[in-house]
PDB file of the backbone (N, CA, C, O) and the ligand in Angstrom, with CONECT records:
HET     ZN  A 101       1
ATOM      1  N   MET A   1     -65.148 -37.387   5.236  1.00  0.00           N
ATOM      2  CA  MET A   1     -65.960 -36.579   6.172  1.00  0.00           C
ATOM      3  C   MET A   1     -65.266 -35.286   6.482  1.00  0.00           C
ATOM      4  O   MET A   1     -65.905 -34.235   6.521  1.00  0.00           O
ATOM      5  N   ALA A   2     -63.968 -35.334   6.703  1.00  0.00           N
ATOM      6  CA  ALA A   2     -63.225 -34.114   7.046  1.00  0.00           C
ATOM      7  C   ALA A   2     -63.386 -33.082   5.974  1.00  0.00           C
ATOM      8  O   ALA A   2     -63.563 -31.896   6.252  1.00  0.00           O
ATOM      9  N   ARG A   3     -63.324 -33.540   4.730  1.00  0.00           N
ATOM     10  CA  ARG A   3     -63.417 -32.603   3.639  1.00  0.00           C
ATOM     11  C   ARG A   3     -64.824 -31.992   3.579  1.00  0.00           C
ATOM     12  O   ARG A   3     -64.981 -30.792   3.358  1.00  0.00           O
ATOM     13  N   ALA A   4     -65.829 -32.829   3.777  1.00  0.00           N
ATOM     14  CA  ALA A   4     -67.178 -32.348   3.779  1.00  0.00           C
ATOM     15  C   ALA A   4     -67.363 -31.329   4.912  1.00  0.00           C
ATOM     16  O   ALA A   4     -68.002 -30.288   4.760  1.00  0.00           O
ATOM     17  N   LEU A   5     -66.787 -31.678   6.018  1.00  0.00           N
ATOM     18  CA  LEU A   5     -66.858 -30.786   7.195  1.00  0.00           C
ATOM     19  C   LEU A   5     -66.287 -29.413   6.863  1.00  0.00           C
ATOM     20  O   LEU A   5     -66.896 -28.382   7.150  1.00  0.00           O
ATOM     21  N   GLN A   6     -65.131 -29.423   6.268  1.00  0.00           N
ATOM     22  CA  GLN A   6     -64.466 -28.174   5.935  1.00  0.00           C
ATOM     23  C   GLN A   6     -65.261 -27.361   4.954  1.00  0.00           C
ATOM     24  O   GLN A   6     -65.472 -26.162   5.136  1.00  0.00           O
ATOM     25  N   ALA A   7     -65.699 -28.027   3.912  1.00  0.00           N
ATOM     26  CA  ALA A   7     -66.520 -27.350   2.913  1.00  0.00           C
ATOM     27  C   ALA A   7     -67.723 -26.732   3.577  1.00  0.00           C
ATOM     28  O   ALA A   7     -68.090 -25.590   3.298  1.00  0.00           O
ATOM     29  N   CYS A   8     -68.327 -27.489   4.450  1.00  0.00           N
ATOM     30  CA  CYS A   8     -69.511 -27.032   5.139  1.00  0.00           C
ATOM     31  C   CYS A   8     -69.191 -25.780   5.978  1.00  0.00           C
ATOM     32  O   CYS A   8     -69.906 -24.780   5.914  1.00  0.00           O
ATOM     33  N   LEU A   9     -68.112 -25.857   6.760  1.00  0.00           N
ATOM     34  CA  LEU A   9     -67.777 -24.771   7.651  1.00  0.00           C
ATOM     35  C   LEU A   9     -67.286 -23.565   6.886  1.00  0.00           C
ATOM     36  O   LEU A   9     -67.326 -22.446   7.396  1.00  0.00           O
ATOM     37  N   ASP A  10     -66.823 -23.778   5.665  1.00  0.00           N
ATOM     38  CA  ASP A  10     -66.404 -22.678   4.826  1.00  0.00           C
ATOM     39  C   ASP A  10     -67.629 -22.077   4.120  1.00  0.00           C
ATOM     40  O   ASP A  10     -67.502 -21.084   3.403  1.00  0.00           O
ATOM     41  N   GLY A  11     -68.782 -22.658   4.316  1.00  0.00           N
ATOM     42  CA  GLY A  11     -69.982 -22.161   3.693  1.00  0.00           C
ATOM     43  C   GLY A  11     -70.039 -22.493   2.227  1.00  0.00           C
ATOM     44  O   GLY A  11     -70.617 -21.754   1.429  1.00  0.00           O
ATOM     45  N   GLU A  12     -69.428 -23.621   1.872  1.00  0.00           N
ATOM     46  CA  GLU A  12     -69.382 -23.984   0.446  1.00  0.00           C
ATOM     47  C   GLU A  12     -70.415 -25.033   0.118  1.00  0.00           C
ATOM     48  O   GLU A  12     -70.397 -25.569  -0.990  1.00  0.00           O
ATOM     49  N   VAL A  13     -71.292 -25.344   1.007  1.00  0.00           N
ATOM     50  CA  VAL A  13     -72.324 -26.310   0.705  1.00  0.00           C
ATOM     51  C   VAL A  13     -73.706 -25.660   0.895  1.00  0.00           C
ATOM     52  O   VAL A  13     -73.851 -24.597   1.498  1.00  0.00           O
ATOM     53  N   ASP A  14     -74.717 -26.365   0.342  1.00  0.00           N
ATOM     54  CA  ASP A  14     -76.072 -25.838   0.453  1.00  0.00           C
ATOM     55  C   ASP A  14     -76.578 -25.986   1.904  1.00  0.00           C
ATOM     56  O   ASP A  14     -75.982 -26.687   2.721  1.00  0.00           O
ATOM     57  N   GLU A  15     -77.661 -25.321   2.182  1.00  0.00           N
ATOM     58  CA  GLU A  15     -78.169 -25.306   3.555  1.00  0.00           C
ATOM     59  C   GLU A  15     -78.498 -26.681   4.053  1.00  0.00           C
ATOM     60  O   GLU A  15     -78.243 -26.995   5.215  1.00  0.00           O
ATOM     61  N   VAL A  16     -79.071 -27.527   3.188  1.00  0.00           N
ATOM     62  CA  VAL A  16     -79.464 -28.878   3.603  1.00  0.00           C
ATOM     63  C   VAL A  16     -78.245 -29.672   4.111  1.00  0.00           C
ATOM     64  O   VAL A  16     -78.289 -30.320   5.157  1.00  0.00           O
ATOM     65  N   THR A  17     -77.185 -29.595   3.344  1.00  0.00           N
ATOM     66  CA  THR A  17     -75.983 -30.297   3.718  1.00  0.00           C
ATOM     67  C   THR A  17     -75.373 -29.716   4.977  1.00  0.00           C
ATOM     68  O   THR A  17     -74.940 -30.457   5.860  1.00  0.00           O
ATOM     69  N   ALA A  18     -75.335 -28.414   5.067  1.00  0.00           N
ATOM     70  CA  ALA A  18     -74.796 -27.747   6.216  1.00  0.00           C
ATOM     71  C   ALA A  18     -75.582 -28.202   7.469  1.00  0.00           C
ATOM     72  O   ALA A  18     -75.012 -28.498   8.519  1.00  0.00           O
ATOM     73  N   GLN A  19     -76.897 -28.242   7.302  1.00  0.00           N
ATOM     74  CA  GLN A  19     -77.767 -28.650   8.409  1.00  0.00           C
ATOM     75  C   GLN A  19     -77.468 -30.070   8.822  1.00  0.00           C
ATOM     76  O   GLN A  19     -77.390 -30.392  10.007  1.00  0.00           O
ATOM     77  N   ARG A  20     -77.300 -30.926   7.804  1.00  0.00           N
ATOM     78  CA  ARG A  20     -77.028 -32.342   8.061  1.00  0.00           C
ATOM     79  C   ARG A  20     -75.722 -32.489   8.821  1.00  0.00           C
ATOM     80  O   ARG A  20     -75.622 -33.272   9.766  1.00  0.00           O
ATOM     81  N   VAL A  21     -74.718 -31.726   8.396  1.00  0.00           N
ATOM     82  CA  VAL A  21     -73.406 -31.826   9.031  1.00  0.00           C
ATOM     83  C   VAL A  21     -73.492 -31.309  10.476  1.00  0.00           C
ATOM     84  O   VAL A  21     -72.884 -31.872  11.387  1.00  0.00           O
ATOM     85  N   ALA A  22     -74.249 -30.243  10.663  1.00  0.00           N
ATOM     86  CA  ALA A  22     -74.421 -29.677  11.992  1.00  0.00           C
ATOM     87  C   ALA A  22     -75.073 -30.660  12.912  1.00  0.00           C
ATOM     88  O   ALA A  22     -74.653 -30.832  14.057  1.00  0.00           O
ATOM     89  N   VAL A  23     -76.121 -31.318  12.408  1.00  0.00           N
ATOM     90  CA  VAL A  23     -76.836 -32.328  13.204  1.00  0.00           C
ATOM     91  C   VAL A  23     -75.906 -33.488  13.517  1.00  0.00           C
ATOM     92  O   VAL A  23     -75.879 -33.990  14.641  1.00  0.00           O
ATOM     93  N   HIS A  24     -75.155 -33.901  12.528  1.00  0.00           N
ATOM     94  CA  HIS A  24     -74.228 -34.997  12.729  1.00  0.00           C
ATOM     95  C   HIS A  24     -73.191 -34.612  13.784  1.00  0.00           C
ATOM     96  O   HIS A  24     -72.815 -35.412  14.641  1.00  0.00           O
ATOM     97  N   GLY A  25     -72.748 -33.373  13.690  1.00  0.00           N
ATOM     98  CA  GLY A  25     -71.724 -32.917  14.680  1.00  0.00           C
ATOM     99  C   GLY A  25     -72.246 -32.974  16.090  1.00  0.00           C
ATOM    100  O   GLY A  25     -71.489 -33.162  17.042  1.00  0.00           O
ATOM    101  N   GLU A  26     -73.562 -32.807  16.218  1.00  0.00           N
ATOM    102  CA  GLU A  26     -74.123 -32.853  17.566  1.00  0.00           C
ATOM    103  C   GLU A  26     -74.176 -34.273  18.074  1.00  0.00           C
ATOM    104  O   GLU A  26     -74.023 -34.516  19.271  1.00  0.00           O
ATOM    105  N   GLY A  27     -74.396 -35.236  17.153  1.00  0.00           N
ATOM    106  CA  GLY A  27     -74.489 -36.620  17.587  1.00  0.00           C
ATOM    107  C   GLY A  27     -73.171 -37.343  17.593  1.00  0.00           C
ATOM    108  O   GLY A  27     -72.961 -38.285  18.358  1.00  0.00           O
ATOM    109  N   CYS A  28     -72.285 -36.893  16.733  1.00  0.00           N
ATOM    110  CA  CYS A  28     -70.978 -37.554  16.614  1.00  0.00           C
ATOM    111  C   CYS A  28     -69.931 -36.727  17.312  1.00  0.00           C
ATOM    112  O   CYS A  28     -69.599 -35.624  16.877  1.00  0.00           O
ATOM    113  N   ARG A  29     -69.417 -37.258  18.382  1.00  0.00           N
ATOM    114  CA  ARG A  29     -68.491 -36.499  19.227  1.00  0.00           C
ATOM    115  C   ARG A  29     -67.267 -36.050  18.416  1.00  0.00           C
ATOM    116  O   ARG A  29     -66.844 -34.897  18.488  1.00  0.00           O
ATOM    117  N   ARG A  30     -66.717 -36.984  17.650  1.00  0.00           N
ATOM    118  CA  ARG A  30     -65.491 -36.661  16.948  1.00  0.00           C
ATOM    119  C   ARG A  30     -65.668 -35.520  15.986  1.00  0.00           C
ATOM    120  O   ARG A  30     -64.849 -34.603  15.928  1.00  0.00           O
ATOM    121  N   CYS A  31     -66.756 -35.581  15.222  1.00  0.00           N
ATOM    122  CA  CYS A  31     -67.006 -34.522  14.236  1.00  0.00           C
ATOM    123  C   CYS A  31     -67.404 -33.249  14.967  1.00  0.00           C
ATOM    124  O   CYS A  31     -67.105 -32.142  14.519  1.00  0.00           O
ATOM    125  N   GLY A  32     -68.073 -33.415  16.084  1.00  0.00           N
ATOM    126  CA  GLY A  32     -68.488 -32.227  16.846  1.00  0.00           C
ATOM    127  C   GLY A  32     -67.241 -31.424  17.291  1.00  0.00           C
ATOM    128  O   GLY A  32     -67.178 -30.200  17.181  1.00  0.00           O
ATOM    129  N   VAL A  33     -66.271 -32.181  17.791  1.00  0.00           N
ATOM    130  CA  VAL A  33     -65.027 -31.543  18.230  1.00  0.00           C
ATOM    131  C   VAL A  33     -64.361 -30.904  17.049  1.00  0.00           C
ATOM    132  O   VAL A  33     -63.867 -29.780  17.128  1.00  0.00           O
ATOM    133  N   GLU A  34     -64.350 -31.635  15.938  1.00  0.00           N
ATOM    134  CA  GLU A  34     -63.683 -31.103  14.739  1.00  0.00           C
ATOM    135  C   GLU A  34     -64.338 -29.789  14.299  1.00  0.00           C
ATOM    136  O   GLU A  34     -63.669 -28.820  13.937  1.00  0.00           O
ATOM    137  N   ILE A  35     -65.639 -29.799  14.345  1.00  0.00           N
ATOM    138  CA  ILE A  35     -66.382 -28.608  13.936  1.00  0.00           C
ATOM    139  C   ILE A  35     -66.042 -27.433  14.855  1.00  0.00           C
ATOM    140  O   ILE A  35     -65.789 -26.315  14.404  1.00  0.00           O
ATOM    141  N   THR A  36     -66.045 -27.720  16.137  1.00  0.00           N
ATOM    142  CA  THR A  36     -65.765 -26.651  17.106  1.00  0.00           C
ATOM    143  C   THR A  36     -64.359 -26.100  16.932  1.00  0.00           C
ATOM    144  O   THR A  36     -64.149 -24.887  16.908  1.00  0.00           O
ATOM    145  N   VAL A  37     -63.401 -27.013  16.811  1.00  0.00           N
ATOM    146  CA  VAL A  37     -61.996 -26.570  16.647  1.00  0.00           C
ATOM    147  C   VAL A  37     -61.828 -25.743  15.367  1.00  0.00           C
ATOM    148  O   VAL A  37     -61.193 -24.688  15.353  1.00  0.00           O
ATOM    149  N   TYR A  38     -62.437 -26.281  14.276  1.00  0.00           N
ATOM    150  CA  TYR A  38     -62.284 -25.580  13.008  1.00  0.00           C
ATOM    151  C   TYR A  38     -62.935 -24.180  13.078  1.00  0.00           C
ATOM    152  O   TYR A  38     -62.414 -23.216  12.517  1.00  0.00           O
ATOM    153  N   ARG A  39     -64.050 -24.093  13.758  1.00  0.00           N
ATOM    154  CA  ARG A  39     -64.729 -22.824  13.914  1.00  0.00           C
ATOM    155  C   ARG A  39     -63.855 -21.851  14.700  1.00  0.00           C
ATOM    156  O   ARG A  39     -63.729 -20.679  14.343  1.00  0.00           O
ATOM    157  N   GLU A  40     -63.263 -22.350  15.759  1.00  0.00           N
ATOM    158  CA  GLU A  40     -62.416 -21.525  16.604  1.00  0.00           C
ATOM    159  C   GLU A  40     -61.248 -20.958  15.800  1.00  0.00           C
ATOM    160  O   GLU A  40     -60.913 -19.777  15.882  1.00  0.00           O
ATOM    161  N   ILE A  41     -60.628 -21.883  14.996  1.00  0.00           N
ATOM    162  CA  ILE A  41     -59.516 -21.455  14.170  1.00  0.00           C
ATOM    163  C   ILE A  41     -59.927 -20.351  13.217  1.00  0.00           C
ATOM    164  O   ILE A  41     -59.261 -19.324  13.082  1.00  0.00           O
ATOM    165  N   LYS A  42     -61.047 -20.600  12.564  1.00  0.00           N
ATOM    166  CA  LYS A  42     -61.525 -19.610  11.606  1.00  0.00           C
ATOM    167  C   LYS A  42     -61.817 -18.289  12.310  1.00  0.00           C
ATOM    168  O   LYS A  42     -61.483 -17.223  11.794  1.00  0.00           O
ATOM    169  N   ASN A  43     -62.413 -18.352  13.437  1.00  0.00           N
ATOM    170  CA  ASN A  43     -62.759 -17.120  14.195  1.00  0.00           C
ATOM    171  C   ASN A  43     -61.505 -16.333  14.574  1.00  0.00           C
ATOM    172  O   ASN A  43     -61.429 -15.117  14.399  1.00  0.00           O
ATOM    173  N   SER A  44     -60.525 -17.072  15.100  1.00  0.00           N
ATOM    174  CA  SER A  44     -59.312 -16.353  15.533  1.00  0.00           C
ATOM    175  C   SER A  44     -58.576 -15.807  14.331  1.00  0.00           C
ATOM    176  O   SER A  44     -57.968 -14.739  14.409  1.00  0.00           O
ATOM    177  N   LEU A  45     -58.619 -16.505  13.244  1.00  0.00           N
ATOM    178  CA  LEU A  45     -57.961 -15.991  12.032  1.00  0.00           C
ATOM    179  C   LEU A  45     -58.665 -14.716  11.580  1.00  0.00           C
ATOM    180  O   LEU A  45     -58.030 -13.740  11.183  1.00  0.00           O
ATOM    181  N   ALA A  46     -59.984 -14.751  11.650  1.00  0.00           N
ATOM    182  CA  ALA A  46     -60.750 -13.597  11.212  1.00  0.00           C
ATOM    183  C   ALA A  46     -60.471 -12.404  12.105  1.00  0.00           C
ATOM    184  O   ALA A  46     -60.344 -11.267  11.650  1.00  0.00           O
ATOM    185  N   ARG A  47     -60.378 -12.705  13.399  1.00  0.00           N
ATOM    186  CA  ARG A  47     -60.146 -11.619  14.336  1.00  0.00           C
ATOM    187  C   ARG A  47     -58.772 -10.986  14.111  1.00  0.00           C
ATOM    188  O   ARG A  47     -58.604  -9.770  14.198  1.00  0.00           O
ATOM    189  N   GLN A  48     -57.786 -11.857  13.815  1.00  0.00           N
ATOM    190  CA  GLN A  48     -56.406 -11.356  13.713  1.00  0.00           C
ATOM    191  C   GLN A  48     -56.137 -10.764  12.372  1.00  0.00           C
ATOM    192  O   GLN A  48     -55.013 -10.336  12.107  1.00  0.00           O
ATOM    193  N   GLU A  49     -57.122 -10.718  11.508  1.00  0.00           N
ATOM    194  CA  GLU A  49     -56.900 -10.050  10.224  1.00  0.00           C
ATOM    195  C   GLU A  49     -56.615  -8.559  10.438  1.00  0.00           C
ATOM    196  O   GLU A  49     -55.882  -7.927   9.678  1.00  0.00           O
ATOM    197  N   VAL A  50     -57.214  -8.034  11.484  1.00  0.00           N
ATOM    198  CA  VAL A  50     -56.828  -6.724  11.941  1.00  0.00           C
ATOM    199  C   VAL A  50     -55.721  -6.953  12.931  1.00  0.00           C
ATOM    200  O   VAL A  50     -55.973  -7.424  14.040  1.00  0.00           O
ATOM    201  N   PRO A  51     -54.500  -6.634  12.559  1.00  0.00           N
ATOM    202  CA  PRO A  51     -53.330  -6.966  13.364  1.00  0.00           C
ATOM    203  C   PRO A  51     -53.502  -6.568  14.819  1.00  0.00           C
ATOM    204  O   PRO A  51     -53.973  -5.476  15.136  1.00  0.00           O
ATOM    205  N   ASP A  52     -53.116  -7.465  15.678  1.00  0.00           N
ATOM    206  CA  ASP A  52     -53.230  -7.201  17.128  1.00  0.00           C
ATOM    207  C   ASP A  52     -52.046  -6.398  17.602  1.00  0.00           C
ATOM    208  O   ASP A  52     -51.842  -6.233  18.805  1.00  0.00           O
ATOM    209  N   GLU A  53     -51.254  -5.890  16.655  1.00  0.00           N
ATOM    210  CA  GLU A  53     -50.008  -5.162  16.993  1.00  0.00           C
ATOM    211  C   GLU A  53     -50.282  -4.038  17.972  1.00  0.00           C
ATOM    212  O   GLU A  53     -49.580  -3.899  18.974  1.00  0.00           O
ATOM    213  N   ALA A  54     -51.288  -3.242  17.693  1.00  0.00           N
ATOM    214  CA  ALA A  54     -51.596  -2.080  18.551  1.00  0.00           C
ATOM    215  C   ALA A  54     -51.921  -2.531  19.979  1.00  0.00           C
ATOM    216  O   ALA A  54     -51.437  -1.969  20.961  1.00  0.00           O
ATOM    217  N   ALA A  55     -52.751  -3.557  20.050  1.00  0.00           N
ATOM    218  CA  ALA A  55     -53.132  -4.053  21.382  1.00  0.00           C
ATOM    219  C   ALA A  55     -51.904  -4.569  22.109  1.00  0.00           C
ATOM    220  O   ALA A  55     -51.734  -4.316  23.302  1.00  0.00           O
ATOM    221  N   MET A  56     -51.045  -5.291  21.399  1.00  0.00           N
ATOM    222  CA  MET A  56     -49.832  -5.802  22.030  1.00  0.00           C
ATOM    223  C   MET A  56     -48.973  -4.670  22.531  1.00  0.00           C
ATOM    224  O   MET A  56     -48.453  -4.726  23.646  1.00  0.00           O
ATOM    225  N   ALA A  57     -48.815  -3.623  21.705  1.00  0.00           N
ATOM    226  CA  ALA A  57     -47.980  -2.494  22.085  1.00  0.00           C
ATOM    227  C   ALA A  57     -48.536  -1.859  23.329  1.00  0.00           C
ATOM    228  O   ALA A  57     -47.794  -1.493  24.241  1.00  0.00           O
ATOM    229  N   ARG A  58     -49.884  -1.725  23.368  1.00  0.00           N
ATOM    230  CA  ARG A  58     -50.516  -1.104  24.528  1.00  0.00           C
ATOM    231  C   ARG A  58     -50.261  -1.951  25.774  1.00  0.00           C
ATOM    232  O   ARG A  58     -49.965  -1.440  26.854  1.00  0.00           O
ATOM    233  N   LEU A  59     -50.389  -3.270  25.579  1.00  0.00           N
ATOM    234  CA  LEU A  59     -50.169  -4.170  26.715  1.00  0.00           C
ATOM    235  C   LEU A  59     -48.759  -4.049  27.236  1.00  0.00           C
ATOM    236  O   LEU A  59     -48.518  -4.023  28.443  1.00  0.00           O
ATOM    237  N   ARG A  60     -47.807  -3.973  26.276  1.00  0.00           N
ATOM    238  CA  ARG A  60     -46.394  -3.895  26.639  1.00  0.00           C
ATOM    239  C   ARG A  60     -46.096  -2.569  27.379  1.00  0.00           C
ATOM    240  O   ARG A  60     -45.372  -2.526  28.374  1.00  0.00           O
ATOM    241  N   ALA A  61     -46.681  -1.523  26.846  1.00  0.00           N
ATOM    242  CA  ALA A  61     -46.506  -0.207  27.472  1.00  0.00           C
ATOM    243  C   ALA A  61     -47.119  -0.220  28.888  1.00  0.00           C
ATOM    244  O   ALA A  61     -46.558   0.331  29.835  1.00  0.00           O
ATOM    245  N   PHE A  62     -48.229  -0.837  28.986  1.00  0.00           N
ATOM    246  CA  PHE A  62     -48.911  -0.959  30.278  1.00  0.00           C
ATOM    247  C   PHE A  62     -48.030  -1.712  31.271  1.00  0.00           C
ATOM    248  O   PHE A  62     -47.884  -1.331  32.433  1.00  0.00           O
ATOM    249  N   GLY A  63     -47.440  -2.821  30.750  1.00  0.00           N
ATOM    250  CA  GLY A  63     -46.554  -3.628  31.616  1.00  0.00           C
ATOM    251  C   GLY A  63     -45.339  -2.844  32.049  1.00  0.00           C
ATOM    252  O   GLY A  63     -44.950  -2.881  33.217  1.00  0.00           O
ATOM    253  N   ALA A  64     -44.728  -2.122  31.096  1.00  0.00           N
ATOM    254  CA  ALA A  64     -43.538  -1.315  31.408  1.00  0.00           C
ATOM    255  C   ALA A  64     -43.933  -0.235  32.419  1.00  0.00           C
ATOM    256  O   ALA A  64     -43.169   0.062  33.337  1.00  0.00           O
ATOM    257  N   ASP A  65     -45.092   0.338  32.259  1.00  0.00           N
ATOM    258  CA  ASP A  65     -45.555   1.370  33.129  1.00  0.00           C
ATOM    259  C   ASP A  65     -45.713   0.813  34.548  1.00  0.00           C
ATOM    260  O   ASP A  65     -45.368   1.469  35.531  1.00  0.00           O
ATOM    261  N   LEU A  66     -46.232  -0.386  34.628  1.00  0.00           N
ATOM    262  CA  LEU A  66     -46.409  -1.005  35.931  1.00  0.00           C
ATOM    263  C   LEU A  66     -45.059  -1.243  36.611  1.00  0.00           C
ATOM    264  O   LEU A  66     -44.913  -1.080  37.823  1.00  0.00           O
ATOM    265  N   LEU A  67     -44.070  -1.636  35.787  1.00  0.00           N
ATOM    266  CA  LEU A  67     -42.739  -1.926  36.332  1.00  0.00           C
ATOM    267  C   LEU A  67     -42.077  -0.705  36.880  1.00  0.00           C
ATOM    268  O   LEU A  67     -41.392  -0.763  37.901  1.00  0.00           O
ATOM    269  N   THR A  68     -42.277   0.429  36.196  1.00  0.00           N
ATOM    270  CA  THR A  68     -41.576   1.654  36.620  1.00  0.00           C
ATOM    271  C   THR A  68     -42.326   2.411  37.721  1.00  0.00           C
ATOM    272  O   THR A  68     -41.716   2.983  38.624  1.00  0.00           O
ATOM    273  N   THR A  69     -43.642   2.402  37.631  1.00  0.00           N
ATOM    274  CA  THR A  69     -44.440   3.153  38.607  1.00  0.00           C
ATOM    275  C   THR A  69     -45.154   2.232  39.567  1.00  0.00           C
ATOM    276  O   THR A  69     -45.934   2.686  40.404  1.00  0.00           O
ATOM    277  N   GLY A  70     -44.892   0.932  39.453  1.00  0.00           N
ATOM    278  CA  GLY A  70     -45.618  -0.051  40.236  1.00  0.00           C
ATOM    279  C   GLY A  70     -45.723   0.244  41.732  1.00  0.00           C
ATOM    280  O   GLY A  70     -46.830   0.402  42.246  1.00  0.00           O
ATOM    281  N   PRO A  71     -44.592   0.320  42.440  1.00  0.00           N
ATOM    282  CA  PRO A  71     -44.609   0.492  43.901  1.00  0.00           C
ATOM    283  C   PRO A  71     -45.433   1.670  44.337  1.00  0.00           C
ATOM    284  O   PRO A  71     -46.270   1.553  45.232  1.00  0.00           O
ATOM    285  N   ALA A  72     -45.198   2.847  43.692  1.00  0.00           N
ATOM    286  CA  ALA A  72     -45.941   4.026  44.058  1.00  0.00           C
ATOM    287  C   ALA A  72     -47.455   3.823  43.843  1.00  0.00           C
ATOM    288  O   ALA A  72     -48.278   4.157  44.696  1.00  0.00           O
ATOM    289  N   GLU A  73     -47.773   3.277  42.697  1.00  0.00           N
ATOM    290  CA  GLU A  73     -49.182   3.039  42.389  1.00  0.00           C
ATOM    291  C   GLU A  73     -49.790   2.116  43.422  1.00  0.00           C
ATOM    292  O   GLU A  73     -50.913   2.325  43.882  1.00  0.00           O
ATOM    293  N   ALA A  74     -49.026   1.084  43.784  1.00  0.00           N
ATOM    294  CA  ALA A  74     -49.530   0.114  44.729  1.00  0.00           C
ATOM    295  C   ALA A  74     -49.812   0.815  46.061  1.00  0.00           C
ATOM    296  O   ALA A  74     -50.817   0.556  46.723  1.00  0.00           O
ATOM    297  N   GLY A  75     -48.877   1.723  46.434  1.00  0.00           N
ATOM    298  CA  GLY A  75     -49.056   2.418  47.688  1.00  0.00           C
ATOM    299  C   GLY A  75     -50.323   3.275  47.645  1.00  0.00           C
ATOM    300  O   GLY A  75     -51.130   3.284  48.574  1.00  0.00           O
ATOM    301  N   ASP A  76     -50.464   3.991  46.530  1.00  0.00           N
ATOM    302  CA  ASP A  76     -51.645   4.832  46.377  1.00  0.00           C
ATOM    303  C   ASP A  76     -52.900   3.977  46.486  1.00  0.00           C
ATOM    304  O   ASP A  76     -53.875   4.333  47.149  1.00  0.00           O
ATOM    305  N   GLU A  77     -52.836   2.853  45.819  1.00  0.00           N
ATOM    306  CA  GLU A  77     -53.979   1.982  45.807  1.00  0.00           C
ATOM    307  C   GLU A  77     -54.337   1.527  47.234  1.00  0.00           C
ATOM    308  O   GLU A  77     -55.504   1.522  47.623  1.00  0.00           O
ATOM    309  N   ALA A  78     -53.323   1.153  47.986  1.00  0.00           N
ATOM    310  CA  ALA A  78     -53.519   0.709  49.361  1.00  0.00           C
ATOM    311  C   ALA A  78     -54.114   1.835  50.184  1.00  0.00           C
ATOM    312  O   ALA A  78     -55.035   1.607  50.968  1.00  0.00           O
ATOM    313  N   ALA A  79     -53.607   3.039  50.021  1.00  0.00           N
ATOM    314  CA  ALA A  79     -54.100   4.184  50.771  1.00  0.00           C
ATOM    315  C   ALA A  79     -55.569   4.438  50.401  1.00  0.00           C
ATOM    316  O   ALA A  79     -56.410   4.705  51.260  1.00  0.00           O
ATOM    317  N   ARG A  80     -55.847   4.344  49.086  1.00  0.00           N
ATOM    318  CA  ARG A  80     -57.209   4.616  48.624  1.00  0.00           C
ATOM    319  C   ARG A  80     -58.161   3.560  49.172  1.00  0.00           C
ATOM    320  O   ARG A  80     -59.340   3.821  49.412  1.00  0.00           O
ATOM    321  N   LEU A  81     -57.620   2.373  49.362  1.00  0.00           N
ATOM    322  CA  LEU A  81     -58.487   1.284  49.838  1.00  0.00           C
ATOM    323  C   LEU A  81     -58.670   1.354  51.368  1.00  0.00           C
ATOM    324  O   LEU A  81     -59.289   0.474  51.967  1.00  0.00           O
ATOM    325  N   GLY A  82     -58.135   2.388  51.972  1.00  0.00           N
ATOM    326  CA  GLY A  82     -58.409   2.552  53.387  1.00  0.00           C
ATOM    327  C   GLY A  82     -57.330   1.953  54.265  1.00  0.00           C
ATOM    328  O   GLY A  82     -57.597   1.629  55.422  1.00  0.00           O
ATOM    329  N   GLY A  83     -56.093   1.793  53.740  1.00  0.00           N
ATOM    330  CA  GLY A  83     -54.997   1.287  54.560  1.00  0.00           C
ATOM    331  C   GLY A  83     -54.601   2.401  55.571  1.00  0.00           C
ATOM    332  O   GLY A  83     -55.176   3.489  55.568  1.00  0.00           O
ATOM    333  N   THR A  84     -53.616   2.097  56.421  1.00  0.00           N
ATOM    334  CA  THR A  84     -53.198   3.091  57.394  1.00  0.00           C
ATOM    335  C   THR A  84     -52.560   4.237  56.737  1.00  0.00           C
ATOM    336  O   THR A  84     -52.141   5.180  57.409  1.00  0.00           O
TER     337      THR A  84
HETATM  338 ZN    ZN A 101     -68.849 -38.041  12.568  1.00  0.00          ZN2+
END
């Protein structure tokens, strides 16, 4: 079943089989979970084909920025929010 599931999720089976597996996944909890997990893995793999390096760098820069300018920014924010 696992192999059929994989082939199905990889789009290597005909529509009838894919449909049957999908229906089975809805009725069979174990296969349903397997289908969901496998789909998630495939999705995240697909997403990360475009390296997340830039986003990570931006996040890191943002974090460093917060560390260095944090207090001042926080004060500004408080003032803007109507503090004393
Ligand atoms: Zn099953």
